[in-house]
Steps between C-alpha positions, in 0.01 A plus 500: 500500500606863434471778753331810359452825695179696412482839656393862461786754534534881470764672289712529815458130566258512788298177541348571840121506552385511132147369558338690781562768755544264800685226309852580639555801726840397627751784561212744484420438134190716413473438123322160508268431209718680239448230243131439546361729231747424223534135601140437396591553137360227271839434345663449835218281625523281190881473522497403866203267441677312229810452702330400827259261326787317342712479818546223754430718794661763727823541698439755766670659798333481845361852499362493149345161559322604815389840368384398148305196611347676803385783274348306212333242733290790635395614150228371267743461210602233246858549629404333831423156363787517250753587770368233741510226242845579365806336652683747722862454624566729801857596594520563866698404813238641736180330379423142591275232347210472452480818306179704506395491139439178286750353261793662682848349554753642739863550387728556800867478599732597218253667263724524193583126531127418542411697192779343309344158571153633420615610155597139417134398511340473154247769434435850372592834646470579871417864551629735769273791574611768751750320727787742464712337767453161338603636163813658638598173673465292185649729236865458609472126429362544150166353603275754337446441127289794404357833621165596350462856616221760450697822506275795602569857381541658842769565758420461871839600644459270800417137571650152468658433165513183297867542427611652836850602596714184530311313229737271313639653177304361209467564126172425321362465150155613413290204387191709432370856555133610458378860556141557625250780456558602867874554448602179681766294321479129537855370471653159531857487608714189509837502688816434301673419827375572855806361675770720351677744729653833409305509170488833315132567428 
């Protein structure tokens, strides 16, 4: 299985709290919900829908797993049943089994090693949504195969970034880029090498 990150980001790389005002207020973040209006674009919805429908499930960090499932399980939405029925692999050294939501498997201990073993299982893409800490823990080991990003035409100036300071130097090639009517660019980036050090980008 491949590991594919699917996230909304701003021009300055912020990924924190895209969906709603109270989604992630850590560090006093007050811009939650910045992607909600543009993220409802039909082109984005179709692009994400195609990818997620063809995937083999989700790989999530503890916080995203708890927040996303708790939110959608209180909503009358088709996402609720889809998320509950999909396989979910949860990377955490603080959670314990049994996990709260159905079809969930805990990955603990050495997370990069556990994900390395997970990728050996036959199947389609596993999708990471949110889960910034998990992404940063896997990238140095070359475990992320693709980043499908919806890049929004705004700068927030504060918040948690996808590629934060200390992220491993990585070069990418653009596999696909699609503009939308709302100004969002859907871009697919595949790493040339995510384990190199001292690379000139």
